[in-house]
N, C-alpha and C positions, 0 to 999 in steps of 0.2 A: 490446600491454597484457594481460596474463592475468586470468582473475578474482580474483585474491588481489591486484591492482592496486586492485580496486574496494572490497575491505572496509574499508577507511577510513571512506570516505563511507556505506557500508551501514550500518556498525555508529554512526557518529555520528547517521544519520538513525532509525533503528530504537529508539535511547534517546530519541532527541527525540518520536517519535511515541509509544513506551508511556508516556511523561509524559502525551502529551494523551490517550491513551486511557483511562488511571488515573481520569481527572477525568469520564468520561461518566456525566450522572448517570440509570442506567436505569429508576429511576421516570419518568422524562420520556421514557421512548425512544419514543415515537408523535408528540412534538412536533417541527413545522417551524417553520422563519421564515416562510414562505410556500406558497401552496399549489402553487407549481411544484418544491417542493424535496423532496428525499428526506427522510424522517421520522430524527429523530437515530439511534435504532438502527440503521437500515439503512446509513445513512454510516459509523458507527463499525465495523458488519462490513464493511464494504466496504475499510475502511483494512485491518482486521486482516486480510483478506483478500489484499491485493495482493503480499505478498512470496511467497505461494505461487507468483506469476507468473515466480519468477526460475527455478524448475526447468522449468515450461513452457517457458520462453526458450531456455534451453540447454542442457536433452533434447529438442526437438523443432524439426523445421525447417519444419512446416507447422502450426496449428493454425486448426482447423474449428470455428466458430461455430454452437452447434447449440440452439435455442431462447435461451429467457430466461436472461441471465447467474444462475444462484442464486446466495444469498449463506449464507455457514455462518450458523446458528443461534447466538446467546449467550442468554440471558433473565437476566445479570447483569456486571458486570464482571470479576469474578473468571473466568467462561467466555469473554468476550471476549480475555481476555488470555492466554489459554490458547489460544487459537485462534492470537491473535497471536506469542505466543513459540513455539509448535512450527512456524509457516512461516517465522521469521525464524532458527530454526535450521536448518530445511530448507533455506534460501534460503543462507544462509551456506555451509553443506556443499557445496554445490552452486556455486559461486563459489571457494571454496578449491581445487575440482579441474576448473573451467574453464580450457584453452588458450586461448592467444592465438589458434590455427587454430579453437579450436570457435568464440570470439565474433567473428569473422569472417565464419564462415558468415549464411547468409541465412536468415532468419524471415520466414514469410506468415502474415498471418492470411485466410482464406478465411471467407464465408458463401453457404450457398445452392451453393457449387460456385464462385464467384466469390473473385479476391484482394481484400483490401478493401486492404492495404498489404503490402511487402517491403522489408526493410532487413537490414544486417547487425543480427545477433545484439546487439552491444555496444551500436550505437544504439536496438535496443528495449528493453535492457535501462536505457538512461540517461532516454529519453523516456517509452517507455509504461509501464514500469515505476517504475523511481524520480521523477521528476519526477510523474508522475500518484499517488503516494503523495502527495510534497510538497503538491501543488494540493488534495486530499481532506483530508491534515492541518490546512491553513487555514480550508477550511470549517468543518473541524470547531472552530477554533479561534473561528469566530465563533460558530459555535450556542453555545458555552460564554460567550462574552462576553455574547449576548444570554439567556442562561439565569443570568448573573450567579454564573457558575461560574468559580474564580480560574483565568486563561488562562497554561499554563508558557511557559519562557523558550524559546526556540529561536533563534536566530541572536545573540541580544543579551538583554537583560532585558525581561521584560513588564511591563504596566505594574501585577503582580498581584506580582509577586516580582523579586528583584534578586540576580545571579548571584554 
């Protein structure tokens, strides 16, 4: 299985995620549903950033976590979508060029020189990148619901729209 095999899934999830990001009310960027939760703007920036991890996964064998994770800065939905669209386009191009051998290579995450985990790049893409994005998109959907912002359809109609 090469990177091209992942593109239909990637495209579907990217389109659904974009619909969710389009609805982020930036006038409420500091809002969070619980004291332990991330603020809305930070969660949205994280979701917009995740597709950039495709290139990091495919093009590197080892990723060293240095310092805290820095989120991209967005002050509006337009800026957020620019970040997301750029990351999606780059990720898609990387997937187009990834061979089966590339994706079966091992990828490791290190922190302070110690391996946190290692697995085949294909598994990293499916779990640490794709599923991770879906997880946080779902969180963002809950934020939207609690703010009374219509939640877009994902795998079927939402309570706010019919497919």
